[in-house]
C-alpha positions as CSV (number, residue, x, y, z in Angstrom):
1,X,38.9,-47.1,-205.5
2,X,42.6,-46.6,-204.9
3,X,42.8,-50.1,-203.5
4,X,41.2,-51.5,-206.6
5,X,43.6,-49.6,-208.8
6,X,46.8,-50.8,-207.0
7,X,45.3,-54.3,-206.3
8,X,46.1,-57.5,-208.2
9,X,42.7,-57.7,-210.0
10,X,42.7,-54.8,-212.5
11,X,45.0,-54.8,-215.5
12,X,46.6,-51.4,-214.5
13,X,50.4,-51.2,-214.2
14,X,50.2,-50.0,-210.5
15,X,50.7,-52.9,-208.1
16,X,51.3,-52.5,-204.4
17,X,52.7,-55.1,-202.0
18,X,49.5,-56.4,-200.3
19,X,51.3,-57.8,-197.3
20,X,53.1,-54.5,-196.6
21,X,49.9,-52.5,-197.1
22,X,48.0,-54.9,-194.7
23,X,50.6,-54.4,-192.0
24,X,50.4,-50.6,-192.3
25,X,46.6,-50.9,-192.4
26,X,46.7,-52.3,-188.8
27,X,48.1,-48.9,-187.7
28,X,45.0,-47.4,-189.2
29,X,42.7,-49.7,-187.1
30,X,44.7,-48.7,-184.0
31,X,44.6,-45.0,-184.6
32,X,40.9,-45.0,-185.7
33,X,39.9,-46.8,-182.5
34,X,42.1,-44.5,-180.4
35,X,40.3,-41.5,-182.0
36,X,36.9,-43.0,-181.2
37,X,38.0,-43.5,-177.6
38,X,39.1,-39.8,-177.4
39,X,35.5,-38.8,-178.1
40,X,34.2,-41.2,-175.4
41,X,34.4,-39.8,-171.9
42,X,32.7,-41.8,-169.2
43,X,30.6,-38.8,-168.1
44,X,29.4,-38.5,-171.7
45,X,28.1,-42.1,-171.7
46,X,26.3,-41.6,-168.4
47,X,24.7,-38.4,-169.8
48,X,23.4,-39.9,-173.0
49,X,22.6,-43.3,-171.7
50,X,19.1,-42.5,-170.4
51,X,17.9,-41.1,-173.8
52,X,20.1,-43.0,-176.2
53,X,21.0,-46.2,-174.4
54,X,17.7,-48.0,-174.9
55,X,17.6,-46.9,-178.5
56,X,21.1,-48.1,-179.2
57,X,20.4,-51.4,-177.4
58,X,17.3,-52.1,-179.4
59,X,19.0,-51.0,-182.7
60,X,22.1,-53.2,-182.2
61,X,20.0,-56.2,-181.1
62,X,17.5,-55.9,-183.9
63,X,20.1,-55.4,-186.7
64,X,22.2,-58.4,-185.3
65,X,19.0,-60.5,-185.4
66,X,18.2,-59.3,-188.9
67,X,21.7,-60.0,-190.2
68,X,21.8,-63.5,-188.7
69,X,18.3,-64.2,-190.2
70,X,19.5,-63.0,-193.6
71,X,22.6,-65.1,-193.4
72,X,20.5,-68.2,-192.6
73,X,18.2,-67.4,-195.6
74,X,21.3,-67.2,-197.8
75,X,22.4,-70.6,-196.6
76,X,25.4,-69.4,-194.6
77,X,26.8,-71.1,-191.5
78,X,25.9,-69.9,-188.1
79,X,29.3,-68.3,-187.5
80,X,29.1,-66.5,-190.9
81,X,25.6,-65.3,-190.1
82,X,26.7,-63.9,-186.8
83,X,29.6,-62.0,-188.4
84,X,27.1,-60.6,-191.0
85,X,24.8,-59.4,-188.3
86,X,27.7,-57.8,-186.4
87,X,28.9,-56.1,-189.5
88,X,25.6,-54.4,-190.4
89,X,24.7,-53.5,-186.8
90,X,27.2,-50.7,-186.4
91,X,26.9,-47.4,-188.3
92,X,29.7,-45.3,-189.6
93,X,30.8,-42.5,-187.2
94,X,33.0,-41.0,-190.0
95,X,30.1,-40.8,-192.5
96,X,27.6,-39.5,-190.0
97,X,29.9,-36.8,-188.7
98,X,30.7,-35.6,-192.2
99,X,27.0,-35.6,-193.3
100,X,25.9,-33.7,-190.2
101,X,28.6,-31.1,-190.8
102,X,27.2,-30.4,-194.3
103,X,23.6,-30.7,-193.2
104,X,23.2,-29.7,-189.5
105,X,20.2,-31.0,-187.5
106,X,18.7,-29.8,-184.2
107,X,20.9,-30.1,-181.1
108,X,18.5,-32.7,-179.5
109,X,18.5,-34.8,-182.6
110,X,22.3,-34.6,-182.9
111,X,22.6,-35.7,-179.3
112,X,20.4,-38.7,-180.0
113,X,22.3,-39.7,-183.1
114,X,25.7,-39.4,-181.5
115,X,24.4,-41.1,-178.3
116,X,23.4,-44.1,-180.3
117,X,26.8,-44.0,-182.1
118,X,28.6,-44.0,-178.8
119,X,26.5,-47.1,-177.7
120,X,27.3,-48.7,-181.0
121,X,31.0,-48.0,-180.6
122,X,31.0,-49.7,-177.2
123,X,28.9,-52.6,-178.6
124,X,31.5,-52.9,-181.5
125,X,34.3,-53.3,-178.9
126,X,32.5,-56.1,-177.2
127,X,31.7,-57.7,-180.5
128,X,35.4,-57.5,-181.5
129,X,36.4,-59.4,-178.4
130,X,33.6,-62.0,-178.7
131,X,34.1,-62.6,-182.4
132,X,37.8,-62.8,-182.0
133,X,37.2,-65.6,-179.5
134,X,34.8,-67.3,-181.8
135,X,37.2,-67.0,-184.8
136,X,39.9,-68.6,-182.6
137,X,37.7,-71.6,-182.0
138,X,36.2,-70.4,-178.7
139,X,32.8,-71.8,-179.7
140,X,29.2,-70.5,-179.6
141,X,27.9,-72.2,-176.5
142,X,26.4,-70.2,-173.7
143,X,29.1,-71.2,-171.3
144,X,31.9,-70.2,-173.7
145,X,30.3,-66.9,-174.5
146,X,29.7,-66.2,-170.7
147,X,33.3,-67.1,-170.0
148,X,34.5,-64.8,-172.8
149,X,32.3,-61.9,-171.7
150,X,33.4,-62.4,-168.0
151,X,37.1,-62.3,-168.9
152,X,36.5,-59.3,-171.1
153,X,34.7,-57.5,-168.3
154,X,37.6,-58.3,-165.9
155,X,40.1,-57.0,-168.4
156,X,38.2,-53.8,-169.1
157,X,37.7,-53.1,-165.4
158,X,41.3,-53.7,-164.6
159,X,42.6,-51.6,-167.5
160,X,40.2,-48.8,-166.8
161,X,40.7,-48.7,-163.0
162,X,44.5,-49.0,-163.2
163,X,44.6,-46.5,-166.1
164,X,42.4,-43.9,-164.5
165,X,44.8,-43.9,-161.5
166,X,47.8,-43.1,-163.7
167,X,47.2,-42.0,-167.3
168,X,45.0,-38.9,-167.0
169,X,47.4,-37.4,-164.4
170,X,50.4,-38.2,-166.6
171,X,48.8,-36.7,-169.7
172,X,48.1,-33.5,-167.8
173,X,51.8,-33.4,-166.6
174,X,53.0,-33.9,-170.2
175,X,50.6,-31.2,-171.5
176,X,52.1,-28.7,-168.9
177,X,55.4,-29.0,-170.8
178,X,53.8,-26.8,-173.5
179,X,55.3,-29.0,-176.2
180,X,52.9,-30.3,-178.9
181,X,55.5,-32.7,-180.2
182,X,56.0,-34.4,-176.8
183,X,52.2,-34.6,-176.2
184,X,51.4,-36.2,-179.6
185,X,54.4,-38.6,-179.4
186,X,53.5,-39.6,-175.8
187,X,49.8,-40.1,-176.6
188,X,50.4,-42.2,-179.8
189,X,53.1,-44.2,-177.9
190,X,50.6,-44.9,-175.1
191,X,48.0,-45.9,-177.7
192,X,50.3,-48.5,-179.3
193,X,51.6,-49.7,-176.0
194,X,48.1,-50.4,-174.7
195,X,47.1,-52.0,-178.1
196,X,50.1,-54.3,-177.8
197,X,49.2,-55.1,-174.1
198,X,45.7,-56.1,-175.2
199,X,47.2,-58.3,-178.0
200,X,49.6,-60.0,-175.6
201,X,46.8,-60.9,-173.2
202,X,44.8,-62.3,-176.1
203,X,42.5,-59.5,-177.1
204,X,42.3,-57.3,-180.2
205,X,44.6,-54.4,-180.7
206,X,41.5,-52.3,-181.4
207,X,40.3,-52.9,-177.8
208,X,43.6,-51.7,-176.3
209,X,43.6,-48.6,-178.5
210,X,40.0,-47.8,-177.6
211,X,40.7,-47.9,-173.9
212,X,43.8,-45.8,-174.3
213,X,41.6,-43.1,-176.0
214,X,39.1,-43.2,-173.2
215,X,41.9,-42.8,-170.6
216,X,43.5,-39.9,-172.5
217,X,40.0,-38.2,-172.8
218,X,39.5,-38.4,-169.0
219,X,42.6,-36.1,-168.6
220,X,40.5,-33.3,-170.2
221,X,43.1,-33.1,-173.1
222,X,41.2,-35.5,-175.4
223,X,40.1,-32.8,-177.9
224,X,43.6,-31.4,-178.1
225,X,45.2,-34.8,-178.7
226,X,42.5,-35.7,-181.2
227,X,43.3,-32.5,-183.2
228,X,47.0,-33.3,-183.1
229,X,46.7,-37.0,-184.3
230,X,44.0,-36.3,-186.9
231,X,46.4,-36.1,-189.9
232,X,48.3,-39.2,-188.8
233,X,45.0,-41.0,-188.2
234,X,43.6,-40.0,-191.6
235,X,46.7,-41.2,-193.5
236,X,46.7,-44.6,-191.9
237,X,42.9,-44.9,-192.0
238,X,43.1,-44.2,-195.7
239,X,45.7,-47.0,-196.0
240,X,43.3,-49.3,-194.1
241,X,40.6,-48.7,-196.7
242,X,43.1,-49.1,-199.5
243,X,43.9,-52.5,-198.1
244,X,40.2,-53.4,-198.1
245,X,39.9,-52.3,-201.8
246,X,43.0,-54.4,-202.7
247,X,41.2,-57.6,-201.6
248,X,38.1,-57.0,-203.7
249,X,37.8,-58.7,-207.1
250,X,35.5,-56.5,-209.2
251,X,34.2,-59.6,-211.0
252,X,33.4,-61.2,-207.6
253,X,31.6,-58.0,-206.5
254,X,29.4,-58.2,-209.6
255,X,28.9,-61.8,-209.0
256,X,27.6,-61.2,-205.5
257,X,25.7,-58.0,-206.4
258,X,22.3,-59.5,-205.6
259,X,23.4,-60.4,-202.1
260,X,24.9,-56.9,-201.7
261,X,21.6,-55.2,-202.8
262,X,19.8,-57.4,-200.3
263,X,22.1,-56.4,-197.5
264,X,21.9,-52.8,-198.6
265,X,18.0,-52.8,-198.5
266,X,18.1,-54.5,-195.0
267,X,20.5,-51.9,-193.6
268,X,18.6,-48.9,-194.9
269,X,15.1,-50.1,-194.1
270,X,16.0,-51.9,-190.9
271,X,17.9,-49.0,-189.4
272,X,15.1,-46.6,-190.2
273,X,12.4,-48.8,-188.7
274,X,14.1,-49.9,-185.6
275,X,15.7,-46.5,-184.7
276,X,12.4,-44.8,-185.3
277,X,10.5,-47.2,-183.1
278,X,13.2,-47.5,-180.4
279,X,13.6,-43.7,-180.4
280,X,9.9,-43.2,-179.8
281,X,9.9,-45.9,-177.0
282,X,12.9,-44.0,-175.4
283,X,10.9,-40.8,-175.4
284,X,12.8,-39.0,-178.1
285,X,9.8,-38.0,-180.2
286,X,8.8,-39.2,-183.7
287,X,10.6,-36.5,-185.6
288,X,13.9,-36.9,-183.9
289,X,13.7,-40.7,-184.1
290,X,12.9,-40.7,-187.9
291,X,15.8,-38.3,-188.6
292,X,18.1,-40.4,-186.5
293,X,17.0,-43.6,-188.3
294,X,17.8,-41.9,-191.7
295,X,21.2,-40.6,-190.4
296,X,22.3,-44.1,-189.1
297,X,21.4,-46.0,-192.3
298,X,24.9,-47.1,-193.3
299,X,27.7,-49.4,-192.4
300,X,31.2,-48.2,-191.7
301,X,34.7,-48.9,-190.6
302,X,33.8,-51.4,-187.9
303,X,32.2,-53.7,-190.5
304,X,35.6,-54.1,-192.2
305,X,37.4,-54.7,-188.9
306,X,34.9,-57.4,-187.8
307,X,34.9,-59.0,-191.3
308,X,38.7,-59.0,-191.3
309,X,38.7,-61.0,-188.1
310,X,36.5,-63.7,-189.6
311,X,38.1,-63.8,-193.0
312,X,41.6,-63.9,-191.5
313,X,40.6,-66.8,-189.3
314,X,39.0,-68.6,-192.3
315,X,35.7,-69.0,-190.5
316,X,33.9,-66.5,-192.9
317,X,33.8,-66.7,-196.7
318,X,36.0,-64.2,-198.5
319,X,33.0,-63.0,-200.5
320,X,31.8,-61.1,-197.4
321,X,34.4,-58.4,-198.2
322,X,33.2,-57.3,-201.6
323,X,29.6,-57.4,-200.3
324,X,30.4,-55.1,-197.5
325,X,32.4,-52.7,-199.8
326,X,29.5,-52.5,-202.1
327,X,27.0,-51.8,-199.3
328,X,29.3,-49.3,-197.7
329,X,29.7,-47.3,-200.9
330,X,25.9,-47.4,-201.6
331,X,24.9,-46.3,-198.1
332,X,27.6,-43.6,-198.0
333,X,25.8,-42.0,-201.0
334,X,22.2,-42.6,-199.9
335,X,22.6,-41.3,-196.3
336,X,22.9,-37.6,-197.3
337,X,20.1,-38.0,-199.9
338,X,17.7,-39.6,-197.4
339,X,18.5,-36.9,-194.8
340,X,17.7,-34.2,-197.4
341,X,14.2,-35.7,-197.7
342,X,13.7,-36.2,-193.9
343,X,11.2,-33.4,-193.5
344,X,9.0,-34.8,-196.2
345,X,9.0,-38.2,-194.7
346,X,8.2,-36.8,-191.2
347,X,5.3,-34.8,-192.6
348,X,4.0,-37.8,-194.4
349,X,4.1,-39.9,-191.2
350,X,2.5,-37.1,-189.2
351,X,-0.4,-36.9,-191.7
352,X,-0.9,-40.7,-191.9
353,X,-0.8,-41.2,-188.1
354,X,-4.1,-41.3,-186.3
355,X,-4.7,-38.3,-184.0
356,X,-5.3,-40.4,-180.9
357,X,-2.0,-42.2,-181.5
358,X,-0.2,-38.9,-182.0
359,X,-1.7,-37.6,-178.7
360,X,-0.7,-40.8,-176.9
361,X,2.9,-40.5,-178.0
362,X,3.1,-36.9,-176.9
363,X,1.8,-37.8,-173.5
364,X,4.2,-40.7,-173.2
365,X,7.2,-38.4,-174.2
366,X,6.2,-35.8,-171.6
367,X,5.8,-38.5,-168.9
368,X,9.3,-39.9,-169.6
369,X,10.8,-36.3,-169.5
370,X,9.2,-35.7,-166.1
371,X,10.3,-39.1,-164.8
372,X,13.9,-38.4,-165.8
373,X,13.8,-35.0,-164.2
374,X,12.6,-36.4,-160.9
375,X,15.3,-39.1,-161.0
376,X,18.1,-36.6,-161.6
377,X,16.8,-34.5,-158.7
378,X,16.7,-37.5,-156.4
379,X,20.2,-38.5,-157.5
380,X,21.7,-35.2,-156.3
381,X,21.3,-36.2,-152.6
382,X,23.5,-38.8,-151.0
383,X,21.7,-42.1,-150.5
384,X,22.2,-45.5,-149.0
385,X,21.7,-47.3,-152.3
386,X,24.2,-45.1,-154.1
387,X,26.8,-45.8,-151.4
388,X,26.1,-49.5,-151.6
389,X,26.5,-49.4,-155.4
390,X,29.9,-47.7,-155.1
391,X,31.0,-50.3,-152.6
392,X,29.9,-53.1,-154.8
393,X,31.7,-51.5,-157.8
394,X,34.9,-51.1,-155.8
395,X,34.7,-54.7,-154.6
396,X,34.1,-56.1,-158.1
397,X,37.0,-54.0,-159.4
398,X,39.4,-55.4,-156.8
399,X,38.3,-58.9,-157.6
400,X,38.6,-58.3,-161.3
401,X,42.1,-56.8,-161.0
402,X,43.2,-59.8,-158.8
403,X,41.7,-62.3,-161.4
404,X,43.4,-60.5,-164.3
405,X,46.7,-60.5,-162.4
406,X,46.5,-64.2,-161.9
407,X,45.7,-64.9,-165.5
408,X,48.1,-62.3,-167.1
409,X,51.1,-62.8,-164.8
410,X,52.4,-66.0,-166.5
411,X,52.2,-64.3,-169.9
412,X,53.8,-61.0,-168.8
413,X,56.7,-62.5,-166.9
414,X,58.6,-64.0,-170.0
415,X,58.2,-60.7,-171.9
416,X,59.6,-58.6,-169.0
417,X,62.4,-61.1,-168.4
418,X,63.3,-61.0,-172.1
419,X,63.2,-57.2,-172.7
420,X,63.7,-55.6,-169.2
421,X,65.9,-57.7,-166.9
422,X,67.5,-61.1,-166.9
423,X,67.0,-61.5,-163.2
424,X,63.9,-63.7,-163.7
425,X,63.5,-64.4,-159.9
426,X,62.7,-60.7,-159.3
427,X,60.2,-60.2,-162.1
428,X,57.2,-61.9,-160.4
429,X,57.8,-60.0,-157.2
430,X,58.1,-56.7,-159.0
431,X,54.9,-57.3,-161.0
432,X,53.0,-58.3,-157.8
433,X,54.1,-55.1,-156.2
434,X,52.8,-53.2,-159.2
435,X,49.4,-54.9,-158.9
436,X,49.3,-54.1,-155.2
437,X,50.0,-50.5,-155.9
438,X,47.2,-50.4,-158.4
439,X,44.8,-52.0,-155.9
440,X,45.8,-49.8,-153.0
441,X,43.8,-46.7,-154.0
442,X,40.7,-48.9,-154.5
443,X,41.1,-50.4,-151.0
444,X,41.3,-46.9,-149.5
445,X,38.2,-45.8,-151.5
446,X,36.4,-48.9,-150.4
447,X,37.1,-48.3,-146.8
448,X,36.0,-44.6,-147.1
449,X,32.8,-45.5,-148.8
450,X,32.1,-48.3,-146.2
451,X,32.4,-45.7,-143.4
452,X,30.0,-43.4,-145.3
453,X,27.5,-46.3,-145.8
454,X,27.7,-47.1,-142.1
455,X,27.1,-43.4,-141.2
456,X,24.0,-43.2,-143.5
457,X,22.6,-46.5,-142.1
458,X,23.1,-45.4,-138.5
459,X,21.2,-42.1,-139.1
């Protein structure tokens, strides 16, 4: 609403400079993604993946397909349909968090909901990278997408492995100084530095900020840093949404209201159906799955980030923005209303469900719980397969870092030469030394795990 009031479309004597607001809004994107990363520890993903990973995978895949299908029905191009599917596939972490604060649910249900949100956040990061490549003319062919995903995987592995060796330890050292100012300045500086690094290499600033958040979270100080940056994040996130509102022409929003209502209906019903079915398949039970489907029935901040990529590159029609704004506003209101009636919906489904099917679902859920318990018990002991997986991971990480170094070195050398030192002949040598230092711990780990693997095989 603030964006509408200061935008150029309403006859109100309050006009903001849209270029300046848009530039400041990018800070909001970076800080929001940094905050998302702070909540996303690697151990947390591994913990929720067995119960929420399949649900999230089916949900994102189905909503992407539903959005693409709706776009085709509306007569949109393939690229526009893909962007629409990506925009409606990701729920709003901000809205869900606020709603669950006001209307708490059972811990198991909350874990399922946030597990799916974590998976969606990761999917959104991948979609940002892929859609950025598509918007830049990278194409939609299988080989182009495979190349994009491969480069993205190499970049992520290199950033994560290199960052895990340095950043968590550095954050803990900074925290030991007992200065909140230094901690918040260092953390935010790291966030923008990694965002700029990702942009220089050719990826979104959101991707670099997200990785920075994960690495800070791995230091064990993520919750503290998140609390410190929350006011800064909220201010610039608000400016981000103001910039979205400034681009919306109310008359255009009314003109495209039928499309908005169609997308709204697809989001609400599609999320409820697929999350309920996928949750039951994952062994989460009917009640938890239905409540999760109601809680996730909205679109959020990622929709505007993804749409902004397409609209900015002129591969997506500008009318997508008012459509998404309308849907976001409607779903933000309907989510708490639907959750309020969740118990009635669950009771109705229970009564309508045949007794044999209900019994079958209960047995299926018990079987999955028992299967996971046995798998966790087996995973506690050292095994040949686990050692082999670690060796393969270390080897892939080494190869990825080497590949990234070969691709990124020509882009980094001119920047370092311009801003750090004028002795250009020393820059490649220095950067190669840095890459060798990053790879050295991995080589040591690889050798140690190879010895362990040989020991297990010999016994």
